[in-house]
N, C-alpha and C positions, 0 to 999 in steps of 0.2 A: 414495357414504359417506359417511356423517353426519359429524362433528366429532365426537361420541360413539366410533361406530365405529373412527377412525380412531387417538382415543387409548387406545380398549379394544388395540386391533391394536399402538401403539408402545409403550405397557406392556408386553405379552405379549413381542416381541421382545427388550427391554431383559431381561426377565426371563429369557427361553429364556438368554440372551447369558452372564448373569450367573453361571446356572446351569452353564454349562459350563467358564468361566472359574475359579469355584470348582472343576468335577473337576479339571480340569486341575492349577489347585493344590495341588490333593491327595492327586495321583497323581503331584505331582512333575515335571509335564511344563513348567511352567512357576514363573517365580519369582514372588514375592508384589509387586517391584521391578516397576513400571512404565517405560516410556520410548515414544518418540516412537511409533516404528516398531510396539509394543503398542498406543498409542490409536488409531494409525489401523485397526489389525485391528483390534480392535474395534468403531469404528465402520461400518467398512466390513460387519463381520458382523451387525450390526442393520440397518444399509440392504440388504444380500441378504434377510433374513425379511420387512424389508417389502416389497423391490419385486422379488423372486426373479430373479437373470439368465435369460435364454431359455434352454431345456435342463436347467432345474433339475425 
């Protein structure tokens, strides 16, 4: 994978996670305030999109 391809994959993953968070906030499923647990969950979501766990 080239650096450009990885950058595109990273950007796509960030956009997917941001869109999912936005939908959850709009649906009242998540608060607009963020804490450490929310940040950890968000970063893990990005990581899972870049390198899905086995069985996905």
